[in-house]
C-alpha positions in Angstrom: 0.0 0.0 0.0 3.0 2.3 0.4 3.1 2.8 -3.4 -0.4 4.0 -3.3 0.6 6.8 -1.0 3.2 8.3 -3.3 2.7 12.0 -4.0 1.5 12.5 -7.6 2.5 16.2 -7.8 -0.7 18.0 -8.8 -0.9 21.6 -7.8 -3.7 22.7 -5.5 -6.8 24.0 -7.3 -6.3 27.6 -8.5 -9.7 28.7 -7.2 -8.7 28.3 -3.5 -7.6 31.6 -2.1 -5.1 31.9 0.7 -8.0 32.5 3.1 -9.1 29.0 2.6 -5.7 27.6 3.6 -4.3 29.9 6.2 -6.0 28.2 9.1 -5.4 24.6 8.0 -3.8 22.4 10.6 -2.9 18.7 9.7 -3.4 17.3 13.2 -6.8 18.5 14.3 -10.4 19.1 13.2 -10.3 22.6 11.7 -13.8 23.3 10.4 -17.1 22.4 12.0 -20.6 23.7 12.4 -23.9 22.8 14.0 -26.8 23.5 11.7 -30.5 22.6 11.4 -32.9 22.3 8.5 -33.1 20.5 5.2 -32.2 21.0 1.5 -30.8 19.1 -1.4 -28.1 21.0 -3.4 -26.2 24.2 -3.2 -28.7 27.0 -4.0 -28.1 30.6 -5.0 -31.0 32.0 -2.9 -30.0 33.6 0.3 -31.0 32.2 3.7 -31.3 33.8 7.1 -30.6 30.5 8.9 -28.2 27.6 8.4 -29.9 24.4 7.1 -28.8 20.8 6.9 -28.0 20.1 3.3 -27.2 16.4 3.4 -30.1 14.5 4.8 -31.9 11.7 2.9 -34.1 8.7 3.6 -31.8 5.7 3.7 -32.4 2.7 1.5 -33.3 -0.2 3.9 -33.3 -3.8 3.0 -33.6 -6.9 5.2 -30.2 -8.1 4.2 -28.1 -4.9 3.8 -24.4 -5.7 4.1 -22.2 -3.8 6.5 -20.4 -2.2 3.5 -21.0 -2.7 -0.2 -18.5 -1.8 -2.9 -18.2 -2.8 -6.6 -16.4 -6.2 -6.7 -14.2 -5.1 -9.6 -13.2 -1.9 -8.0 -12.5 -3.8 -4.8 -10.0 -6.0 -6.6 -8.4 -3.0 -8.3 -8.0 -1.1 -5.0 -6.5 -4.0 -3.2 -4.1 -4.9 -6.0 -2.9 -1.4 -7.2 -3.8 1.1 -4.5 -6.0 4.2 -4.3 -4.2 6.3 -6.9 -4.7 3.6 -9.6 -8.4 4.2 -9.7 -10.0 5.8 -12.8 -11.6 9.1 -12.1 -13.5 9.7 -15.4 -16.8 7.9 -15.5 -18.0 5.8 -18.4 -21.5 5.7 -19.9 -22.5 2.9 -22.3 -25.7 3.0 -24.5 -27.5 -0.3 -24.2 -28.8 -1.9 -27.4 -28.9 -5.3 -29.3 -25.1 -5.7 -29.0 -25.2 -5.8 -25.2 -28.8 -6.4 -24.0 -28.4 -9.7 -22.3 -27.9 -9.9 -18.6 -24.6 -11.7 -19.1 -23.3 -8.9 -21.4 -24.6 -6.2 -19.0 -22.6 -8.0 -16.2 -19.5 -8.0 -18.4 -20.0 -4.3 -19.2 -20.3 -3.4 -15.6 -17.2 -5.4 -14.7 -15.4 -3.6 -17.5 -16.0 -0.2 -16.1 -19.6 0.9 -17.1 -20.7 3.4 -14.5 -24.0 4.5 -16.1 -26.3 2.6 -18.6 -28.0 4.8 -21.1 -31.4 3.9 -22.6 -32.1 5.7 -25.9 -35.9 6.1 -26.1 -35.6 6.5 -29.9 -35.3 2.8 -30.0 -37.0 -0.1 -28.3 -40.3 -0.6 -26.6 -41.1 0.2 -23.0 -41.2 -3.5 -22.3 -37.7 -3.9 -23.6 -36.4 -1.0 -21.6 -38.1 -2.3 -18.5 -36.3 -5.6 -18.9 -32.9 -3.9 -19.2 -33.6 -1.9 -16.1 -34.6 -5.1 -14.3 -31.3 -6.8 -15.3 -29.2 -3.8 -14.1 -31.0 -3.6 -10.8 -30.6 -7.4 -10.3 -26.8 -7.1 -11.1 -26.4 -4.2 -8.7 -28.0 -6.3 -5.9 -26.2 -9.5 -6.7 -22.8 -8.2 -7.5 -22.6 -5.0 -5.5 -22.4 -2.7 -8.5 -23.7 0.8 -8.4 -24.5 1.2 -12.1 -26.9 4.1 -12.6 -29.6 4.3 -15.3 -30.1 7.2 -17.7 -33.1 7.6 -19.9 -32.5 9.7 -23.0 -35.5 11.3 -24.7 -35.9 11.2 -28.5 -36.8 14.8 -28.8 -38.9 16.5 -31.5 -36.3 17.1 -34.1 -36.8 15.6 -37.5 -36.0 11.9 -37.8 -36.4 8.9 -39.9 -39.4 6.6 -39.0 -39.1 2.9 -38.3 -37.5 1.0 -41.2 -37.9 -2.7 -42.0 -34.1 -3.0 -42.2 -31.0 -0.7 -42.3 -30.3 0.7 -45.8 -26.8 0.9 -47.2 -26.8 4.1 -49.3 -24.3 4.1 -52.1 -22.8 7.2 -53.9 -25.1 8.4 -56.6 -28.1 6.3 -55.4 -31.5 8.0 -55.6 -33.6 8.0 -52.4 -37.1 9.4 -51.7 -38.1 10.9 -48.4 -41.8 11.2 -47.7 -44.2 12.0 -44.9 -46.5 9.2 -46.3 -46.3 5.5 -45.8 -43.8 4.7 -48.6 -45.1 1.2 -49.5 -48.8 2.3 -49.5 -48.5 5.6 -51.4 -45.4 5.2 -53.5 -45.3 1.4 -53.9 -41.6 1.7 -53.1 -40.1 -0.2 -50.1 -36.8 1.7 -50.5 -38.5 5.1 -49.9 -37.9 6.5 -46.4 -40.6 7.9 -44.2 -39.8 11.0 -42.0 -41.5 12.2 -38.9 -41.9 15.8 -39.8 -45.1 16.8 -41.8 -43.6 20.1 -43.2 -40.4 18.4 -44.4 -41.1 19.0 -48.1 -42.1 22.6 -47.4 -38.8 23.4 -45.5 -36.3 22.0 -48.0 -35.4 23.4 -51.4 -33.7 21.9 -54.5 -30.0 22.1 -53.9 -30.2 21.7 -50.1 -28.0 19.1 -48.4 -29.7 16.4 -46.3 -27.6 15.1 -43.4 -28.5 11.8 -41.7 -27.4 10.9 -38.2 -24.9 13.8 -37.7 -23.1 13.2 -41.0 -23.1 9.4 -41.4 -24.8 9.9 -44.8 -25.4 13.1 -46.8 -27.6 13.7 -49.9 -28.5 16.5 -52.2 -32.1 17.5 -52.9 -32.8 17.1 -56.7 -36.5 17.6 -56.7 -39.9 17.7 -54.9 -43.3 16.4 -55.7 -46.0 17.2 -53.2 -45.0 15.5 -49.9 -42.1 13.6 -51.5 -38.5 14.8 -51.7 -36.1 13.2 -54.2 -32.4 13.1 -53.3 -29.1 11.7 -54.6 -26.5 10.3 -52.2 -23.3 12.3 -52.0 -21.6 10.7 -49.0 -22.4 7.0 -48.7 -23.2 5.1 -45.4 -25.7 3.2 -43.4 -29.2 4.6 -43.0 -30.8 3.5 -39.7 -34.3 3.7 -38.2 -34.9 6.7 -36.0 -31.8 8.5 -37.2 -31.9 12.3 -37.0 -32.3 14.4 -40.2 -30.9 17.9 -40.6 -30.8 20.0 -43.8 -28.4 22.7 -44.9 -28.5 25.5 -47.3 -25.3 27.3 -48.3 -23.5 25.4 -45.6 -25.8 26.5 -42.8 -28.7 24.7 -41.1 -32.1 25.5 -42.4 -34.2 27.0 -39.6 -37.8 27.1 -40.9 -40.9 25.6 -39.4 -38.7 22.8 -37.9 -37.3 25.5 -35.5 -40.7 25.8 -33.9 -40.9 22.1 -32.9 -41.2 21.6 -29.1 -38.2 20.3 -27.2 -40.4 17.6 -25.6 -42.8 15.8 -27.9 -46.0 13.9 -26.8 -43.9 10.7 -27.1 -41.2 12.2 -24.8 -43.8 13.0 -22.1 -45.0 9.4 -22.2 -41.4 8.2 -21.9 -40.8 10.6 -19.0 -43.8 9.0 -17.2 -42.2 5.6 -17.9 -38.9 6.8 -16.5 -40.5 8.1 -13.3 -42.4 4.8 -12.9 -39.2 2.8 -13.3 -37.3 5.1 -10.9 -34.3 5.9 -13.2 -31.5 8.0 -11.9 -31.1 10.5 -14.8 -33.3 11.8 -17.6 -31.4 13.4 -20.5 -33.4 15.9 -22.6 -32.6 16.1 -26.3 -32.2 19.3 -28.2 -32.5 21.7 -25.3 -32.8 25.3 -26.4 -33.2 27.2 -23.1 -33.6 26.7 -19.4 -37.4 26.8 -19.6 -37.9 23.2 -20.6 -35.5 22.0 -17.9 -37.3 23.9 -15.2 -40.6 22.7 -16.4 -39.5 19.1 -16.5 -37.9 19.2 -13.0 -41.1 20.6 -11.6 -43.1 17.8 -13.3 -40.8 15.1 -12.0 -40.9 16.5 -8.4 -44.7 16.4 -8.5 -44.7 12.7 -9.6 -41.6 11.0 -8.3 -41.0 9.9 -4.7 -37.2 9.8 -5.4 -34.7 12.3 -6.9 -34.2 12.1 -10.6 -31.5 14.4 -12.0 -32.2 16.1 -15.4 -29.3 16.2 -17.9 -29.5 18.9 -20.6 -28.2 17.8 -24.0 -26.4 20.5 -26.0 -26.9 19.5 -29.6 -28.9 22.4 -31.1 -27.5 25.8 -32.3 -30.3 27.4 -30.3 -28.7 26.2 -27.0 -25.4 27.9 -27.5 -26.5 31.5 -26.7 -28.3 30.2 -23.6 -25.5 28.0 -22.2 -25.2 29.9 -18.9 -28.9 29.6 -18.0 -29.0 25.9 -19.2 -26.0 25.0 -17.0 -27.5 26.8 -14.1 -30.9 25.1 -14.4 -29.8 21.5 -15.2 -28.4 18.9 -12.9 -25.8 18.1 -15.5 -25.0 18.7 -19.2 -24.1 16.4 -22.1 -22.2 17.7 -25.2 -23.9 15.6 -27.9 -21.3 16.2 -30.6 -22.9 14.2 -33.4 -26.1 16.2 -33.8 -24.4 19.4 -32.8 -21.8 19.0 -35.5 -24.5 18.6 -38.1 -26.1 21.9 -37.1 -23.1 24.1 -36.5 -19.8 24.4 -38.4 -17.5 21.4 -37.7 -14.7 23.6 -36.8 -16.8 25.2 -34.0 -17.6 21.9 -32.2 -14.3 21.7 -30.2 -14.7 25.3 -28.9 -18.3 24.7 -27.9 -17.3 21.4 -26.1 -14.5 23.2 -24.2 -16.9 26.0 -23.2 -19.5 23.6 -21.9 -17.0 21.6 -19.9 -15.5 24.7 -18.4 -18.9 26.2 -17.4 -20.0 22.9 -15.9 -16.8 22.5 -13.9 -17.1 26.0 -12.5 -20.7 25.4 -11.6 -20.1 22.0 -10.1 -22.4 20.3 -12.5 -21.4 16.9 -14.0 -20.6 17.2 -17.7 -20.6 14.3 -20.3 -18.9 14.3 -23.7 -20.6 12.0 -26.2 -20.8 11.0 -29.8 -18.2 9.7 -32.2 -15.6 8.9 -29.6 -14.9 5.5 -31.2 -16.9 5.6 -34.4 -14.6 3.3 -36.2 -15.2 0.6 -33.6 -18.7 0.0 -34.9 -17.0 -2.4 -37.3 -13.3 -2.6 -36.3 -11.7 -4.1 -33.2 -9.2 -1.3 -32.7 -9.7 2.5 -32.7 -7.9 5.0 -34.9 -5.1 6.9 -33.2 -7.0 10.1 -33.8 -9.9 8.7 -31.8 -7.6 7.9 -28.9 -6.2 11.4 -29.0 -9.8 12.8 -28.9 -10.6 10.7 -25.8 -7.3 11.9 -24.2 -8.3 15.5 -24.9 -11.6 15.1 -23.1 -9.9 13.5 -20.2 -7.4 16.3 -20.0 -10.3 18.8 -19.9 -11.4 16.7 -16.8 -15.0 16.2 -18.0 -16.9 13.9 -15.6 -17.8 11.2 -18.1 -17.3 9.8 -21.6 -20.2 8.2 -23.4 -20.4 5.4 -26.0 -23.5 5.5 -28.3 -23.7 3.2 -31.3 -20.3 1.7 -30.5 -21.8 -0.2 -27.5 -25.5 -0.4 -28.6 -25.1 -1.8 -32.1 -21.3 -2.1 -32.7 -19.5 -5.4 -33.3 -17.1 -4.8 -30.3 -18.9 -3.2 -27.4 -16.6 -4.7 -24.8 -13.5 -3.6 -26.6 -14.8 -0.1 -27.1 -15.5 0.2 -23.4 -12.1 -1.1 -22.6 -10.4 1.5 -24.8 -12.2 4.3 -22.9 -11.2 2.7 -19.6 -7.5 2.2 -20.3 -7.0 5.5 -22.1 -8.8 7.5 -19.4 -6.8 5.9 -16.7 -3.5 6.5 -18.4 -4.2 10.1 -19.3 -5.4 10.8 -15.8 -2.0 9.5 -14.5 -0.2 11.8 -16.9 -2.3 14.8 -15.7 -1.4 14.1 -12.1 2.3 13.7 -13.1 2.3 17.0 -15.0 0.0 18.9 -12.6 -2.3 19.9 -15.5 -6.1 20.4 -15.6 -6.6 22.9 -12.7 -9.0 25.8 -13.4 -10.1 28.9 -11.5 -13.2 28.0 -9.5 -15.3 31.0 -8.4 -17.3 30.8 -5.2 -20.8 29.9 -6.3 -22.8 29.1 -3.1 -25.6 31.4 -2.2 -27.1 30.4 1.1 -25.1 30.2 4.3 -25.6 26.5 4.4 -24.2 26.0 0.9 -21.3 28.4 1.6 -20.3 26.3 4.6 -20.3 23.1 2.5 -18.3 24.9 -0.2 -15.6 26.2 2.2 -15.3 22.8 4.1 -14.9 20.9 0.9 -12.5 23.4 -0.7 -10.3 23.1 2.4 -10.5 19.3 2.4 -9.5 19.1 -1.2 -6.6 21.5 -0.7 -5.4 19.6 2.4 -5.5 16.3 0.6 -3.4 17.6 -2.3 -0.9 19.4 0.0 -0.5 16.4 2.3 -0.4 13.7 -0.4 -3.4 11.9 1.2 -4.3 8.5 -0.1 -8.0 9.4 -0.3 -10.7 11.7 0.9 -13.4 9.9 2.9 -16.8 11.7 2.9 -19.8 10.5 4.8 -23.0 11.8 3.1 -26.7 11.0 3.0 -27.6 13.2 0.0 -24.3 13.3 -1.9 -24.0 17.1 -1.6 -20.5 17.2 0.0 -19.3 14.4 -2.4 -20.4 16.6 -5.3 -18.6 19.7 -3.9 -15.4 17.6 -3.5 -15.7 16.4 -7.1 -15.8 20.0 -8.3 -12.3 20.6 -7.0 -10.8 17.6 -8.8 -8.5 16.6 -6.0 -5.4 14.5 -6.7 -6.7 11.5 -4.7 -9.9 9.6 -5.1 -13.0 10.5 -3.2 -14.5 7.6 -1.2 -18.2 8.6 -0.7 -20.0 6.5 2.0 -23.8 6.7 2.0 -26.6 4.7 3.3 -28.8 5.2 0.2 -28.4 3.1 -2.9 -30.1 5.8 -4.9 -27.5 8.4 -3.8 -24.8 5.9 -4.5 -25.9 5.4 -8.1 -26.3 9.1 -8.8 -22.8 9.8 -7.4 -21.4 7.2 -9.9 -21.6 10.0 -12.5 -19.3 12.3 -10.6 -15.7 12.6 -11.5 -13.4 10.9 -8.9 -16.2 9.7 -6.6 -16.1 6.1 -5.6 -19.5 5.4 -3.9 -19.9 2.8 -1.1 -23.1 1.7 0.5 -22.8 1.5 4.3 -25.1 1.5 7.4 -24.7 4.7 9.4 -24.7 5.0 13.2 -25.8 8.1 15.1 -22.3 8.9 16.2 -20.1 10.4 13.4 -16.9 9.1 15.1 -18.3 5.6 15.2 -19.0 5.8 11.4 -15.3 6.7 10.8 -13.7 4.1 13.0 -16.2 1.4 11.9 -15.5 2.2 8.2 -11.8 1.9 8.7 -12.2 -1.5 10.3 -14.5 -2.7 7.5 -12.1 -1.5 4.8 -9.1 -3.1 6.5 -10.9 -6.4 6.6 -11.2 -6.3 2.8 -7.5 -5.1 2.4 -8.7 -1.9 0.9 -6.8 0.3 3.4 -3.9 -0.4 5.8 -2.9 0.9 9.1 -1.1 4.3 8.9 -2.7 5.2 5.6 -3.3 9.0 5.6 -6.8 10.1 4.7 -8.8 13.3 4.9 -12.2 12.7 6.4 -15.2 15.0 5.7 -18.3 14.3 7.7 -21.7 16.1 8.1 -23.9 13.3 9.2 -26.9 14.5 11.2 -26.8 13.6 14.9 -30.1 14.0 16.7 -31.5 17.4 15.8 -28.2 19.0 14.8 -25.6 18.8 12.0 -22.0 18.4 12.9 -19.6 19.2 10.0 -15.9 18.4 10.3 -12.7 17.9 8.3 -10.1 15.7 9.9 -6.7 14.4 8.9 -6.5 10.8 10.1 -4.1 7.9 9.9 -6.0 4.6 9.5 -5.8 2.8 12.9 
């Protein structure tokens, strides 16, 4: 374990002013408070009293183990030490290539932190079966795989096709709003979801399918039918998005007036609430209004917390990034559809801006689409794809996401493994070089949130300065674990919670390793008992240096503390 304690040399976060560090003392509790009340996340609204920000109803079962940790992670920790752990989280889209319980088990053991369900494909019965498999694996194997439901959105897309169509250069295709077989007598014609499709496009426009997988030129129109010729060949799939360009720019006609959430999306949201998913991702977000509306709707219908993820994939979202990041619980940069609607050369700068804004706001940020596009059909990635993944990791985004690579590709396991090994290696390089730190402004509004922000900023700084093996945080709602993740400390964050729901949501947070434990009323008992349980599993050793953050409620008061402890 001594190798695990080696100093990795990352500078302290630039956002922490001297006032945060002047009173730090490595041998004693240096920050504590007694507070009352309740709340969920740091809020900007002021408050005249201090409230407890980390209280949740624990998940209770008749056979809850004393401590529960992912079995694969347990082996990695005991073999290689704390600092070997991967900090960047991995999301895999579930589809025909990995839908069996055995494949889902293999994906979880290969590093999948979040399973994404794309509601553009599959029935509710199919999605319910996948959710059931994941929940069973979490219970049987000790995983904490979270579930994200991704809405289809109202943007123009291809309707269900009998089979994928391989479009060749020069081939003529017909797009129609009618039933192709019934009205045209042509099984090769393609039905689209948007009634005004023929009205919006003009002869000479470029039709782009699935973010650029296939492109065509419009050669003519006849009533509701649009006749096109393939320019860039590729595979046309059911439910693929359609965009159209004129003079190199997206056409914003009647399609710009489509609602963000369609009638189908609201039915899918109800299904997600019924199933108790952890995250709902909203496609083609344009402003904060739809996020606020959806969050209010979920709160009125769900007995559990469901975080809302805003997907940035529309040009309309770019001027409103600040309000979208502020309203959402997290943000996804969906580069495929985004790249079809803005200039390709602008995608990297938009991605970087979204990642920076989310890191500063303490919101999880996901980078998705085309990370390993070649691995749909090939067992190894291109070197350019590896460099792209490395760049996202260097930006310290919370998560990388596979889409078609895992859902329908030939090598879903290998694609996930590439993300895992590249992320781990680049994170090690970042720690060696001391790169990736950004200025973090104070963002807390209420007194309660400011206390949490200051405590966690100090804890992260202490851990970096002292070369601690890990930060231990005891949390019922995940608030302090989320604050700690914002500071991207050099060491991993071990988050101990008594709620499986919280444990799963924390699995999207950079650097957070969530454990399920039973809490006692006495905070000191929780710490010493956790040390003992981890020692039994050879996950820590006597004399290991850790920073402990605790704000577990005791009776009617909240006791917050930061301690530097040697495992005893």
